[in-house]
C-alpha positions in Angstrom: 95.4 106.3 122.2 97.0 103.6 120.2 95.1 101.0 118.3 97.4 98.3 119.8 96.5 99.3 123.3 92.8 99.2 122.5 93.1 95.7 121.1 94.2 94.6 124.6 91.1 96.2 126.1 88.9 94.3 123.6 90.3 91.1 125.0 89.2 92.1 128.5 85.9 93.8 127.8 84.7 92.0 124.7 83.5 93.4 121.3 80.1 94.5 122.5 81.5 97.4 124.6 80.1 100.6 123.1 82.7 103.1 124.3 85.5 100.8 123.2 84.1 100.5 119.7 83.9 104.3 119.5 87.5 104.6 120.8 88.7 102.2 118.2 87.1 104.2 115.4 88.6 107.4 116.7 92.0 105.9 117.2 92.1 104.4 113.7 91.0 107.7 112.1 93.6 109.6 114.2 96.4 107.3 113.1 95.5 107.7 109.4 95.2 111.5 109.7 98.5 111.7 111.6 100.3 109.7 108.8 98.8 112.0 106.2 99.8 115.2 108.0 103.3 113.9 108.8 103.8 113.0 105.1 102.7 116.5 104.0 104.7 118.2 106.7 107.8 116.1 105.9 107.5 117.0 102.2 107.3 120.7 103.0 110.1 120.8 105.5 112.7 119.2 103.3 115.3 121.6 102.1 114.8 122.7 98.5 111.3 121.3 98.2 109.2 122.5 95.4 105.5 122.1 94.8 106.2 119.2 92.5 107.9 117.2 95.2 105.0 117.8 97.6 102.5 116.7 95.0 104.6 113.6 94.3 104.7 112.7 98.0 100.9 113.1 98.3 100.5 111.0 95.2 102.6 108.2 96.7 100.6 108.4 99.9 97.3 108.2 98.0 98.6 105.2 96.0 99.7 103.5 99.3 96.3 104.1 101.0 94.5 103.0 97.8 96.5 99.7 97.8 95.7 99.2 101.5 92.0 99.6 100.8 92.1 97.3 97.8 93.9 94.6 99.8 91.3 95.0 102.6 88.5 94.5 100.1 90.2 91.5 98.5 90.6 89.9 101.9 86.9 90.5 102.6 86.0 88.7 99.4 88.5 85.9 100.1 87.0 85.3 103.6 83.5 85.4 102.1 84.3 82.7 99.6 86.4 80.6 102.1 85.1 81.2 105.6 87.1 78.3 107.0 90.3 80.4 106.5 89.3 82.5 109.5 89.4 79.4 111.7 92.8 78.4 110.3 94.3 81.9 110.8 92.6 82.5 114.2 91.7 79.2 115.9 89.0 79.2 118.6 91.4 77.9 121.2 94.6 79.8 122.3 
């Protein structure tokens, strides 16, 4: 199930729905795992691929995931220092 589809269900059921929270965790992990596996499979299936090319693809993937994690942590610190930014980005009224 896609994370995008689950976000629509959050709008209907709210954030306190237990099964929906579990489904969101599973869907997020599944998307990350599928990206990792597709990257590794794509690196192996290329014609004339050596172990160096595969290691390079995995390194690029790890750098990308690390930068995503770093950006997520930095946004957490930013919203902790300036909580009013949450209201600016996501106002209470639609």
